[in-house]
Phi, psi and omega in degrees: 000318180295319179295322179294321179294321179295321179295317179295322178293332179286336181281328186300315178299322179294319179296318179296320177296322179293321179297316179298318179298313180295322179296319178295320179294318178296318179296317179295319179295319179298314179298321181291327184272354180302314177299324178294322177298313179298320180300309183291316182297316180295323180293337181269359181268160171279166182300325182290335183272353184273118176201161180294326181291330182254025185298321183270350183287142176291160181291150179289342178193175180272101181256109180262003181297328180295325177292318178296317180293320178294324183282314185266337182089182180222100183296329182296324181257011179067030182262120179274135181280178184266353189300310181293320180289331176298317177295324176300319180294323177295315179296332179278310192288318185296305179294324180295321178293315181295315182294316180293326178292317180294312180294322178295323178294322177295314178299313181298322179296311181295317183290333183271325191241353181229120179272135177215161182295129179090006181298325180290345177263322183295314183297310176298327178295321177294316181295331180301333180298337179290339186258009178269115180296145179303316187297331186285345184242009185297313183295307177296330178295313180295321177297319179293317179296324176294323180296320181265012175061039177242000178289133183082004180251146179299323181291335174294317178291323176299316179300318180298315181291324178296313181293318180290338179273347183299319180302310183288322179292321177296320179296314181297314181290324178297315179297323179290312182293333178295336179275355178276130183303137179293342179298329177296320178294315181296319179296319179293323178293322177297325178283359176097008180282140177267191184299311182290323179296317178297318180298314185286318188266333185252309189281315183300316178299334180273349190264015181301317177300321179293322178295324178295315180299311181296319181298313179295315183297312182290319179301315181295313182295316183289317180298322184273358182294139178239317188297307180296323182297320184277337182267322183275332179243086183287342181282123184302323182288343181259354186282156178289172189290334179295324177289320178296326177297320177297327181281355176291338178285127180286169181285326185247332179216156182237124173275093188296330178293324178289318179296317179294321176296320176297321178296322177296315180297320181290327183279344185301313182301314180291324178296317179295322178299315180290323179294317184281325187243009184301317181293325177289330178296315179296317179298319180294320178295320178292322180294325180281350183260353182254130180248143175079000000 
């Protein structure tokens, strides 16, 4: 009886600690989700219901007109919708993500598994690109794009995102490939496989978790970019959806329900990516962090 009481008494502190932990997590999650609640609730309200005093109040009904207006625009008030620019972002983000992932996987493979003269200099030089602020290179970047006739072109913006994504994608793939046993490389070399054959037949099939991590990371960064989109693509009809979302705000008044509805529409692709691939993202990050 005494032992049972002691055992039961030992469980209570642990249970109490778990309750406190869960309560803290719920409180933190609630605090984190409050802006999302305001975003969704405001987007479902009519223009007459939107006010600072009623910010936390639920909508009086389900009003989807703000979503339609944000998507299609309002010709009467000269408001351009997000539909065309949304397609621009898809055309930008998908190829830029794929190209940066492919090039990053090649860099990571070479840097992790093949030693060459100057490798200790090349890798830090590539990583240095992560610490260069966008704003510091805008003028020479635009001058260079004008020289190669890509300024104002979608492929010019794709090229910029691919190059700017190489440091982080190379780092992720290098860390992942470094954890793959070297015996696999040696076995493939004994069988007569060269550098490209080993990469294609041995490394790529094993790199699916790394591709998921890089894909989510690059897709999110490129989709949410604003600075490069507004400077490299000055034509409104060619700009990505983040720039068009900024233009939903009028010069003299702002229809906050329309702006919030547009923000929900713009955030949906990245939210869906995380919902569908979030568990693979965690696995990929853990796989890239373990060596040996």
